[in-house]
N, C-alpha and C positions, 0 to 999 in steps of 0.2 A: 504494500500500500504506500503510495507516494505521499509525502507529508511536506508542507511548506510552513515556515514560521515567520512571522512578521512582528517586529517590535514597534509599538506605537506609543510614544510618550505623550501624555496629556498633563493638564495642570495638576501637579502634585501626585501623579499616578503613572506607573509603568504598566502597560498592558501587553501581554503576549497572546496573540491569536493564532491558533492552529486550525487549519482547514483540512478535513479528511472527508472521504466519501461517507455521506450519511449524517455528518454533524460538524459543528464548529465548536472549538474549545478556546477558552481564554483564561488568563490569570489576571487578577485585579486586587489591588491593595485596598483595605478599608481600615478604619480606626475603631478600636474597641478599648475604651478607657484611654490610657496613655500609649498604647501599643499600636504600631502599624502592622497589620496582619495581611496574609495572602490567602486568597480563595481561588479555587479552580472551578470554572463554570462551563457547562456544556449545553448547547442547543441542538437537540437531536431532530431528525426528520421522522415522520410517521413510518416511512419505508424502512428505516434502520431498525425499527422495533420488530419487524418480521412477524406480525400477528397472523396466525393461521387457524383453521378449523380445529386442529389438534389442541390448541391452547384452551378452547372452549370445552373440549372433551374432558380435560383434567379438572375443570371447575364445576361442571354440571353434575347434579346428584345422580342422574341415570347414565352419566358418561356418554359412551359412544352411541347408544341407542337414541338418546334425546338429541344429541347434536346432529345425527343423521336425519332425524325427522324434521329438523328445522335448518338443515344445511343451507338451503337457498336464502333464508332470512339472514342467517349468520354471515354468509359470504357478502350479501348486500350491505350489511352494517359495516363490515370490514372495509369495503370500498368507500362507503360514505364517510367513514371516520377519518380517512386520509386527509381530508380538507379541514377537519376540526381539531385533530390532535396537535398540541403544541408542547412536545416533551422537553422538559428542562431538568437539569440536575446541577448540583454544586456541592463541593466539600471543602472543608478546612482541616488541616492536619494539626493535631495537638500532640506535642511530645508527652510521653507518659509522666515524666517528672515535672511537667509544667504546672504552675499554680492553677491554671485554668482547668486542669484535669480534675481537681478537687470539686469544681463547681458542678460536675456531673453526678457526684455522689448524693444519693437520697439521704435525707436527714434521719430516717429510721434505720437503725443498725440491724433490724430484723428483716429488712426487705430482701426479696429474691435478687434484686439487682446488686445489692452488696455482696451476695454470695458469688455472683458472676465477677464482680470487680476484684474479689479476693481469690478467684481461681483463674479463669481464662484471661481476664484483663490484667491480672498480675504478671502474666508472661508477655504482655505487649510492650512494644517500644514506642508505638505511636497509636493515636486514636483519630479516625476520620469522623468528623461531625458533618453530617450530610442532610440535604433536603432535595426532594425531587417531586415532579408533578407532571401529570398528563395535560394540564392546562384547564382553564375554565370553559373553553370552547366545547369540549366533549359533552359538557352538561347541556349545552344548547342543542346538540344533536338529540340527546335524550328527550328534551322538552318538545322538540319539533316532531318527533315520532308520536308522542302523546297527543299533541294537538291534532294530528291527522288520524288519531284513533288506532295507531299501529302499536299496540301495547307489547306485542311479542318483540318487535324490533327495539322498542324502548328498553325492555328488560336486557336484551343482548348488548345494547349500547352502554348501559350502566355496567354490565359485566366486562365489556371491552375496556372501559376506563380502568377497572381494577387490574385487568391483565396487563394493560399498558404500563401501569406503575411498577409492576413486578419486572417487566422487561427493561424499563429504564434503570431500575436498581441493578439488574444483571449487567447492563452496559457500564454502569458506574463501577461495579466490581472489576470489570475488565480493565478499565482505566487505572484503577488502584493497583492491580496486579502488574500492569505494564510499567507503572511508575516505580514500584518498589521491589519487584521480583529480583532485580539485579543486586539489591541489598540483602537478599535472602529473606525478605518479609512476605508473609502471606496474609490475606484478609480473612477474618473470622466472620461468624454469623452476626448479621445486623440486629441491633436491639433498638426498639422505639419506645418513646413514652407511652405508657399503657400496657407494655409488655413486661413480663418477668418481675412484676411488682414495682416497676418504675412508675410513680404516680403521673397521670396525664397532666396534672397541674404544673409539673416541672418542664412541660413543653416550652414555657417561657424562658427558662434557664438555657435550654438548648438553643433557642433562637437568638438569645443574647450573644451567643458565640458566633453568629453568622451576620452578614450584612442585613440592614433593614430591607424589607421587601425582597428577600432572597428568592429567586426563581418566580417572583410574582406571588409568593405565598404570604398570607398573613393569618393571624390567630384571632378567633372571635372570643367573646367573654368566657366561653366554656373551654377554652384552650384547644378547640377543634380547628383544623387547618382549612382555609379557603384558598384555592379550590378544594373541593372534597376529595378528588382523586389525586391525593398527594401523600407523601410519606417523609418522615424525618427520623433521625436517630444517630447512633454511633456505630462505627465498624472498627473492631480492634485489628491492629496490624502487628505481627510479630513473627519471629523465626519458628516458634513452637505452636503457631496457630493453624488450625485447619477448620474449614467451613463445613458445617453440617446443616442440612436443610431445616431440621427441627431440633431445638435444644429442650426436649421435654423435661429432663432431669432438673433444669434450672428455672422452670416456669411453673407458676402456681395455678394456671388456668386448667381446672379439672374437666371442664366441658368442651375444651377445644377439639374440633373434629380431627385434628392431625395428631392428637396425643397418642403415644404408644405405651 
């Protein structure tokens, strides 16, 4: 894959823009407190997400049978969504020993997140604080289907937004591995506020470590992200880290459908 890099200085800011097939990437400085910090941001294309019928099979309760029954509708939603998806992602790297790392720790010493911080995160050298979104426009597609009385397509449009966020996170993992693999660092399982005993209200702490309006995401009074099809969290990076799809032993959610 050919890659070109362009350095563009602006007022008080150095920006590096990388253009590759399927997305653009940049580095941008921002101020948090008295520190000038660096964030990597990505604008992906809908095509780069490579959403297919197979992705819906994995999400639907009846799997392949249900997806085949509605294959025509799903394929149409995938086509329609290409003009609505606005996938974005960004991350900031925090050294494990940095004082900012302590800001991520929940106040309760009994939380499941603390168990993770004292086990897997204890082996990390760096932590990626991230946010990603499919964009607000995909919600417009959902509403347009409802207005036309196409409730089945509306359902699949909503599901596609969820699938898209997962795909964006996978692309973000790819970029992290590309950046740090030469240092022998691997990316571990992403943890988000609301997971593993990490209180959702601490979403505000996480977003304080990122630029304002990062990826066009903001928090409402309930600490929920707008646009809805978004995800934020932390990804551990370290030599002894390996990513597993589900970390059931460290999660307190007994009703999770993925629990083993």
